[in-house]
N, C-alpha and C positions, 0 to 999 in steps of 0.2 A: 717291497723294495722296487724302485723304478729301474728298469733295464737301461744299461748304458746306451745312449743314443746312437753312437757310431756302430756298436755291435748289432743293435736292433736293425738299423738301416741296412747294414751289410747282409745280415741274415735274410731280410725280406728281398733284397735285390737278387741274391743268389737263389733263393727259392723260386723266384719268377723266371730266372734265366736257366735253371738247372737242366731241363730237357735239351735245350739248344747247346748249352755248354758241354754236356755229356756227349752229344753227337759230334761236336767239333773237335773235342780233345781226346776221345777214347783211343785213337791210334797215333797220338802226337809223337810218342817216343820212336815210332818206326822210322821216321825221317830225321831224327835228332841223335846222331851217333855220339856227340859230345855229352849230351845229357845221359845217355846210357852208360857212358864211360865213368862219369862222376858218381852215378848211382851205384855202379859196380865197385868203385873205390870205397864208397861209403859202406857197402855191404861187407867188403873185405876188412875194413877198419873195425866194424862192429864185431865181427867174428874174432879178429886178432885181439880185441879188447876184452874178450871173455864171453861174447855172445849175449844172450838175453833178449827180452822182448823189445820191439821197436814200434814207436808210435808215429804214424803219418798224420801230422796235424794240419788241418785244412785240406783234407784228403779229397774233397769234391766227390766225383762219381767213382772214385776208387781205382782208376786205371794204374796210377803209380804204385799204390798199395799192392795191387796184384803183381806188378813187375817186381817189386822187392820180395814178395812171397816166392816168385819164380826163381829168385837168386838165393833162396834158402833161408830167408829171415823169418822169424816168428813175429809177423807184423800185423798191426790192427790200425784202423783209421778212425779219426775224430774230425767232425766238421760242425760248424755252427748251424748249418742249413739242414733242417729235417728232410727237405725234398732231396737234397744231394745224398744224404745218408740212405734214404729209401732206394734211390737209383743205384747206389753202390751195392746195397744188399741184394738187389735184383740181379745185377750184373755179375756179382762175385759171392754167391751164397755160401761158399766154403770159408769166407773170411769174416772177421768181426768188424763191425762199424757202429760207432756210437755218436750221438749228438752231444756236443760239449764245446767249451770255450778254452782257448789257449791260455787265457788269463787266469783260469782257476780250474786246473786239471784234477779230475777225480782219480789220481794216481799217487801211490805212496812215495815217500822220499826214496831216492837212490834205487828206483825199481827198474829202470830201463837201460838196455845196452845202447840204444840209439834213438834219436829224435830226428825226423824229417820235417822241415817247414819250407815247403816249396811254393813261393810266391803267395804265402798266406799272411805274413807280417806286413805286407804293403798296404793293407787296409787299416792298419792301426794308426791313430794319431801319434806323431813322433814322440810326444812326451810319455806315451804309454809303453813304448818298446822296451826300455830297461826293465820294467817290472815283468814283462812277458819273458824276456831272456833269463831273468832270475828264476822264473817258473820252469823254464827248460832245464836250467842248472839243477834245480831242486829234484826233479824226477829222474835225472840221469844218474846212473851208478858211477862211482869213481872209475875213470878210464873210459867212460861212455862217450859216444860221438854225436855231434849235431851237424846236420847238413842243412844250410839255410840258403834259399834262393830269393833273388830280388833283382830289380832293374836299377841301373846306376844313374846318378845325376850327371849333369853336363861337365862337372869338374869339381876339384877339391874346394873351391870357394863356395860351393853350394852343398852343405852336408845332407840336406833333405830338399826335395822338390816335389810339389804336387803335380800330378799328371791326370789327364782325362782317361780314366779306365772305362772300358766298355760296360762294366757291370756296376761298380761302386767306386766312390772316391778313393784315391790311392796316392801313395808317396814313393818316390825313388830315393835311394840312399847312395852317398859316396862310399865306396867299399872300405876305405881305410877308416872312415868314421864309424861304420857299423862294426868293423873288426875291433875297434877300440871299445865299443860298448860290450862286445862279447868278452873282451879281456876283463873289463870291470865287473862282469857278472861271474867270473871264474872259469871262462871257457877260452882256451888258448887256440888260436888259429893254427891249423896243421897245413892247410893249403887252400888254394882257390882256383876256380876255373872261370875265365872270362870269355864270353861268346860275343863277337862283334855282330851288329845287326846285318841281316842278309836282305837282299832285294825283295824277297817274297814275304818277309816278316810283316805282321800286322802293325807293329810299332817299331820305329827305328831307334830303339834304346839298346845300349850295351847290357847284356845279362850277366849276372855274377852269381856264382854259387860258392859259398865259403864252407869249408870243412873245419870243425873245431872239436876240441877234446876237453872233457872235464878232468881236472887235475886229480891225481891219486892213482893208486894201483888198482887194477881191475880185480874184482872179488870173485870172478867166475860167472857162469850163467845164472841169470835171475830166475 
């Protein structure tokens, strides 16, 4: 079977950039209180929904996975880049990290209390996002939560927009458009956090993090 071109190109790009990426981003949450706040809200929502395991999809070198573990979640990381996964294992040997694809997760149905997708769907061709959101829905238990992060387009007239990402080709999304795709996949928006670009930011894009919930009553810890 021929590997999907976009996935293969993204994997190779992140393999090459992994050491630099890990060095630049390992302490990123230290100076981002809003990000820490939404991750804390996500952790609280997972616990309130019955707990269970949490997957950090597109975990990179594992710094956010470790942060969630510090908040008391039973979290593990998955990334398409084998080099990223090796760096994550070295930095956080007490946590589990696996190579895998968001589009075909080796996780049973209804198995997770939470899914984190932090700036990982931006590398998907827009036509493929609905199928990946459906995969997120599949692995979440009823009442489970998804926190998804991305950069916003310039306005509602542009549902998606290509931008020059430093590592691999990427897309921005208009928040209401992505929220509608979440609803279509069975994930209802609970809330969102919007961070306006700051002067020191590498890219002057509005950052959005949407918290969504899978319908149904929580069945307890997985």
